[in-house]
matplotlib code that plots the C-alpha trace (Angstrom):
import matplotlib.pyplot as plt

x = [3.4, 0.0, -0.7, -4.0, -4.6, -7.8, -6.5, -9.0, -10.4, -6.9, -6.3, -7.5, -5.3, -6.4, -8.2, -6.4, -8.0, -7.6, -3.9, -4.2, -5.9, -4.0, -0.6, -2.1, -2.6, 1.2, 2.4, 0.0, -2.6, -0.6, -1.6, -2.3, -6.1, -5.6, -3.6, -5.5, -3.9, -5.3, -3.8, -4.9, -8.5, -8.1, -7.2, -10.0, -12.2, -11.1, -11.8, -15.3, -15.8, -15.1, -17.0, -19.8, -19.2, -19.9, -22.4, -24.1, -23.7, -24.6, -27.2, -26.1, -25.3, -21.6, -21.2, -21.1, -18.2, -15.0, -11.6, -9.1, -6.1, -8.3, -10.6, -8.7, -9.0, -12.1, -13.1, -11.0, -12.4, -15.7, -15.8, -13.5, -14.5, -18.1, -18.0, -15.9, -17.6, -21.0, -19.6, -22.2, -25.1, -23.3, -20.3, -21.9, -20.9, -22.1, -20.4, -20.0, -17.0, -16.2, -15.1, -12.1, -9.0, -9.8, -12.8, -12.0, -8.8, -10.5, -13.3, -10.8, -9.4, -12.6, -12.4, -9.2, -11.1, -13.8, -16.3, -18.4, -18.2, -20.8, -19.6, -22.3, -22.1, -23.1, -24.2, -22.1, -22.4, -21.5, -24.1, -25.6, -28.6, -30.7, -32.9, -30.0, -28.1, -31.5, -32.0, -28.3, -29.2, -29.3, -29.6, -26.3, -25.8, -24.4, -22.8, -23.3, -20.7, -21.1, -19.6, -21.4, -19.6, -17.1, -13.8, -13.0, -15.8, -18.4, -21.5, -23.9, -25.3, -28.5, -27.4, -30.6, -32.9, -30.7, -30.3, -33.9, -35.3, -32.4, -33.7, -37.6, -36.7, -33.3, -32.6, -29.9, -27.9, -25.1, -25.0, -21.5, -20.9, -17.7, -18.4, -14.5, -15.7, -19.3, -18.9, -18.2, -20.1, -24.1, -26.0, -25.6, -27.6, -27.0, -30.1, -32.4, -30.7, -30.6, -26.4, -25.1, -21.5, -20.1, -16.2, -15.3, -11.6, -10.3, -8.2, -10.7, -12.2, -9.5, -8.2, -5.2, -4.0, -3.8, -6.8, -10.6, -14.2, -16.0, -19.7, -20.9, -24.5, -24.9, -26.7, -23.9, -21.3, -17.9, -14.5, -11.5, -8.1, -5.6, -5.7, -4.2, -4.9, -8.9, -9.4, -12.4, -13.9, -11.5, -12.9, -9.9, -7.6, -4.3, -3.5, -5.8, -4.2, -5.9, -4.3, -5.6, -8.9, -9.5, -8.3, -10.9, -13.4, -12.7, -12.7, -16.0, -17.7, -16.0, -17.3, -20.9, -21.4, -22.2, -22.4, -25.6, -24.2, -20.8, -22.2, -24.0, -20.9, -19.0, -22.3, -21.9, -18.5, -18.6, -21.7, -19.4, -16.3, -18.3, -19.6, -16.3, -14.8, -17.7, -16.9, -13.5, -12.7, -12.6, -13.4, -15.6, -16.9, -17.5, -20.1, -23.1, -25.9, -27.3, -24.5, -20.7, -20.3, -22.2, -22.8, -25.2, -27.3, -29.6, -31.1, -28.5, -30.5, -31.2, -27.3, -27.1, -30.5, -29.0, -25.7, -27.1, -29.5, -26.7, -24.2, -26.7, -26.8, -23.4, -21.0, -20.3, -16.7, -15.5, -15.2, -13.5, -13.0, -11.1, -9.0, -8.5, -5.3, -3.5, -1.9, -3.1, 0.1, 1.5, -1.1, -1.2, 3.1, 2.1, -0.6, 1.9, 4.0, 1.4, 1.1, -2.2, -2.1, -4.5, -5.0, -4.9, -7.6, -7.2, -4.0, -4.5, -3.4, -0.7, 1.9, 0.2, 0.3, -3.5, -6.2, -9.0, -11.8, -14.1, -13.5, -13.4, -16.8, -18.5, -17.6, -15.4, -13.4, -9.3, -8.7, -10.5, -9.9, -5.9, -6.4, -8.9, -7.8, -9.8, -10.2, -11.3, -12.3, -12.8, -13.9, -10.8, -11.5, -12.4, -13.8, -10.9, -9.3, -11.6, -11.2, -7.2, -7.5, -9.7, -7.5, -4.3, -6.3, -6.9, -3.0, -1.8, -4.4, -3.4, 0.0, 0.0, -2.1, 0.3, 3.1, 1.3, 0.0, 3.9]
y = [8.3, 9.1, 6.6, 4.9, 3.2, 0.7, -1.4, 0.7, -2.3, -3.1, 0.7, 4.1, 7.3, 9.6, 12.7, 15.8, 17.2, 13.6, 14.1, 17.8, 17.0, 13.9, 16.1, 18.7, 15.8, 14.3, 17.8, 19.9, 17.8, 15.1, 14.3, 11.2, 10.8, 9.1, 11.8, 14.2, 17.2, 19.5, 18.1, 14.9, 16.1, 17.7, 14.3, 12.4, 14.9, 14.0, 10.3, 11.3, 13.4, 10.6, 8.3, 11.0, 11.0, 6.9, 6.7, 9.2, 7.8, 4.2, 5.2, 3.5, 4.9, 6.8, 3.7, 0.8, 2.3, 1.0, 1.8, -1.1, -1.5, -2.0, -4.4, -7.6, -6.9, -6.0, -9.5, -11.4, -9.1, -9.7, -13.8, -15.0, -12.3, -13.0, -17.0, -17.2, -14.6, -16.7, -20.4, -21.5, -20.8, -23.1, -23.9, -23.7, -21.0, -20.0, -18.2, -18.2, -19.7, -16.9, -14.5, -12.6, -14.6, -12.0, -14.1, -17.7, -17.9, -16.8, -19.2, -22.1, -21.0, -21.6, -25.3, -26.1, -24.7, -27.3, -25.1, -26.8, -24.2, -24.3, -23.0, -21.6, -22.1, -19.4, -19.3, -18.7, -14.9, -15.4, -14.6, -16.7, -17.8, -16.5, -19.2, -21.8, -19.5, -19.5, -23.5, -24.2, -22.5, -25.1, -25.0, -24.8, -22.0, -18.5, -16.8, -16.0, -13.9, -12.5, -10.2, -7.5, -7.0, -9.4, -8.1, -9.9, -10.0, -7.2, -9.5, -7.9, -10.5, -10.8, -8.9, -7.3, -10.3, -12.6, -9.9, -9.4, -13.0, -14.0, -11.0, -12.3, -16.2, -16.7, -13.5, -15.1, -16.0, -13.0, -11.6, -10.1, -8.4, -7.6, -4.5, -3.4, -3.6, -1.8, 0.9, 4.2, 2.6, 1.6, 2.4, 0.2, 0.7, -2.0, -1.6, -1.7, -4.5, -6.8, -6.6, -7.0, -6.4, -4.5, -4.2, -1.4, -0.3, 3.2, 2.6, 1.6, 4.9, 7.6, 7.0, 5.8, 2.4, 0.7, 2.2, 0.7, 0.5, -2.1, -1.5, -3.6, -3.6, -3.1, -6.2, -8.2, -9.9, -10.0, -11.3, -9.1, -10.5, -7.9, -6.9, -3.5, -0.1, -0.3, 2.2, 1.5, -0.5, -3.0, -4.4, -2.8, -1.4, 0.4, 4.1, 5.1, 6.1, 9.7, 10.9, 7.7, 7.9, 11.7, 11.0, 8.2, 10.1, 12.9, 10.6, 9.2, 12.9, 13.6, 10.4, 10.3, 14.3, 13.2, 9.4, 9.1, 11.3, 9.4, 6.1, 6.8, 8.0, 4.6, 2.7, 4.2, 3.8, 0.4, -0.1, 1.3, -0.9, -4.1, -3.2, -2.6, -5.9, -8.0, -7.1, -8.2, -11.8, -14.8, -12.5, -13.7, -10.6, -13.1, -11.7, -10.4, -11.9, -13.3, -12.1, -12.9, -12.4, -11.2, -14.6, -14.7, -12.5, -13.8, -10.4, -8.2, -5.0, -5.8, -5.6, -2.6, -2.9, -6.6, -5.2, -2.2, -4.3, -7.0, -4.2, -2.6, -5.6, -5.5, -3.1, -0.1, -0.2, -3.8, -5.5, -8.9, -10.3, -13.5, -13.3, -16.9, -17.9, -15.4, -15.9, -12.8, -12.2, -11.7, -9.5, -7.4, -6.8, -6.0, -3.3, -2.1, -1.3, 1.0, 2.4, 0.7, -0.4, -3.6, -6.9, -10.2, -11.0, -9.8, -8.3, -9.6, -13.1, -12.0, -13.3, -16.6, -19.4, -20.7, -20.6, -17.8, -19.5, -16.9, -18.0, -21.7, -21.2, -19.8, -22.7, -20.8, -23.2, -23.4, -21.7, -18.8, -18.8, -18.3, -15.4, -13.3, -9.5, -7.5, -3.9, -1.4, 2.2, 5.2, 8.9, 9.5, 7.5, 9.0, 8.2, 8.3, 6.0, 3.4, 3.7, 3.8, 0.7, -0.7, 0.2, -1.0, -4.5, -4.3, -4.1, -6.3, -9.5, -10.4, -10.7, -12.4, -15.1, -15.5, -16.0, -18.3, -20.4, -21.2]
z = [-6.4, -5.1, -2.0, -1.7, 1.5, 1.6, 4.9, 7.2, 8.7, 9.8, 11.4, 10.2, 9.9, 13.1, 13.0, 13.2, 16.0, 17.8, 17.3, 18.8, 21.7, 22.6, 22.2, 24.9, 27.3, 26.9, 27.5, 29.4, 31.1, 31.9, 35.8, 37.2, 37.3, 40.9, 42.4, 44.9, 43.5, 41.0, 38.0, 38.8, 39.0, 35.5, 34.1, 36.1, 34.5, 30.9, 32.0, 33.0, 30.0, 27.7, 29.3, 29.4, 25.3, 25.0, 27.1, 24.9, 21.8, 23.2, 25.1, 28.5, 31.7, 32.3, 35.2, 32.5, 30.4, 31.1, 29.0, 28.4, 25.9, 22.9, 21.1, 22.2, 25.8, 26.0, 24.2, 26.6, 29.7, 28.5, 27.7, 30.3, 32.9, 32.7, 32.0, 35.2, 37.1, 35.9, 36.4, 39.2, 36.6, 33.6, 31.9, 28.2, 26.0, 22.2, 19.4, 15.8, 13.6, 11.9, 15.1, 15.6, 17.0, 20.1, 20.6, 19.2, 21.0, 25.2, 23.9, 23.5, 26.8, 28.5, 26.6, 28.6, 31.5, 31.2, 29.5, 26.5, 23.3, 20.5, 17.4, 15.5, 11.6, 8.9, 5.7, 2.6, 2.8, 6.2, 8.4, 11.1, 11.7, 14.8, 15.4, 15.1, 18.0, 20.1, 19.8, 21.0, 24.3, 27.1, 30.8, 31.5, 28.7, 30.6, 27.5, 24.0, 22.2, 18.3, 16.2, 14.9, 12.0, 10.4, 9.9, 6.6, 4.6, 6.2, 6.5, 9.4, 12.3, 13.6, 16.7, 18.0, 17.0, 19.0, 22.1, 22.1, 22.1, 25.0, 26.9, 26.6, 26.7, 28.4, 30.7, 32.6, 29.6, 29.2, 25.7, 24.4, 21.0, 19.6, 17.8, 16.9, 13.1, 13.6, 16.0, 14.5, 10.7, 12.3, 14.8, 17.9, 21.0, 23.6, 25.9, 23.0, 21.4, 24.4, 24.7, 28.0, 27.1, 23.6, 22.5, 21.1, 19.4, 19.2, 16.0, 14.0, 14.4, 13.4, 17.3, 18.6, 19.0, 22.5, 23.6, 23.9, 25.7, 27.1, 27.8, 30.8, 31.9, 35.3, 35.9, 34.6, 36.9, 35.6, 37.2, 36.4, 34.5, 35.9, 39.6, 41.0, 42.2, 42.2, 39.3, 37.4, 40.3, 39.9, 37.1, 34.9, 37.0, 36.4, 35.5, 32.7, 29.6, 29.4, 26.3, 24.8, 26.3, 25.2, 22.1, 21.1, 22.9, 20.2, 17.5, 18.3, 18.6, 15.1, 13.4, 15.1, 14.3, 10.4, 10.7, 8.6, 5.7, 6.0, 5.6, 2.7, 1.0, 2.0, 1.0, -2.3, -2.9, -2.4, -4.4, -7.3, -6.5, -6.4, -9.4, -11.7, -9.6, -11.0, -14.5, -13.8, -15.1, -12.8, -9.7, -6.8, -4.2, -1.0, 1.7, -0.1, -0.1, -3.2, -5.1, -5.6, -9.5, -12.8, -13.6, -10.4, -12.7, -15.3, -15.8, -16.7, -16.7, -12.8, -12.2, -10.3, -8.6, -7.1, -6.3, -4.6, -2.3, -1.6, -0.7, 1.8, 3.5, 4.5, 6.5, 4.5, 4.7, 3.8, 0.4, 0.0, -3.2, -4.6, -7.8, -9.2, -10.4, -8.4, -4.7, -2.4, -1.3, -4.6, -5.7, -2.4, -2.9, -6.9, -5.6, -2.9, -6.1, -7.2, -3.9, -3.2, 0.5, 1.1, 3.4, 2.4, 5.1, 8.6, 9.7, 13.0, 11.7, 8.9, 11.1, 11.5, 8.7, 9.3, 6.8, 7.3, 9.6, 7.8, 4.6, 5.2, 7.2, 4.2, 2.0, -0.2, -2.5, -1.8, -5.2, -4.0, -0.1, -1.4, -4.0, -1.3, -0.6, 1.5, 0.5, 3.4, 3.2, 5.8, 5.6, 3.8, 0.7, -2.8, -6.0, -7.6, -5.0, -6.0, -10.1, -9.9, -8.0, -10.5, -13.1, -11.4, -11.2, -14.7, -15.6, -13.1, -13.0, -16.7, -16.2, -12.5, -14.0, -17.0, -14.5, -12.0, -14.9, -15.5]

ax = plt.figure().add_subplot(projection="3d")
ax.plot(x, y, z, "-o")
ax.set_aspect("equal")
plt.show()
């Protein structure tokens, strides 16, 4: 049975060349980068080269790139570290209601420490209003943190708009962006977009798990969460994960070598998938501005045009669909039996029996929230994968709905 992997927002397959360079680091260039001898110097240079890769992609200074254990640590270090280091400037922070738990949980921790947190709402497409965020800024505001791309429905936030206004009107407010889902899909340039801190995760870009990046503007004060041997200017000490860092940099170089072409391919796949899904009975597409199902379109001759416009306003790789009358866990496992791997929302919250904050925030009715599946593509996804998935849904949905009705 052919496997179709459509859970790339959870994790991606490593590029072959990434595995190769990591293997060399593990078996040949395995020195400690803090060691004073030749092997230590080789390892140190590999980290330097990786830092150069990310600095070039982001158009920032190499000294502003820090390596972490992944997106969660990057988010925690940015939010807790910046809020605590700048506490004298204020104890008010702002975020959105649809953030990843790696942002929402540190925010909850700040609330326990006495900070006031404003949770910025989103519209039915999962997009926050930039003006509302700016209006929420007060003299006591020290930090704003929003995601670039929502991990569940693929909505894009007005990051550049918020960042540029902050730099012009409220330069003391620190602006953090969780770019875990957006990096490697869309161009992101922190300095041009007014971003002070940016989080990246390796395993979302065909690199290894357990490694990430945090960009910190040289003007941003931040307090460490970990204390140790002084590595990375004491901001994130500890012996660096050289194989992981090298693999992540190799993945980034590979992905950005043909980014525009790959993005166009992903958008076309998404457009095709959405068109086919919208033709199925009792299916709602989430996160597309102005479109959720075929019933939204009065002039059917403009269907393709409307879908294309809606899709292009979102991330190219995330498709969220709700299948009325079928619980998401049931459909997930039915697809799995056919070799098709998807997710029922965020993989990071799979083991928690909590309702999706994102689906609740966009006002999705409970009958749809309980039946939502996330499909996420990558450069390895083919047109045939999409067609076979739609064919499987056409076969499964009538039977599953019949079973659910009883």
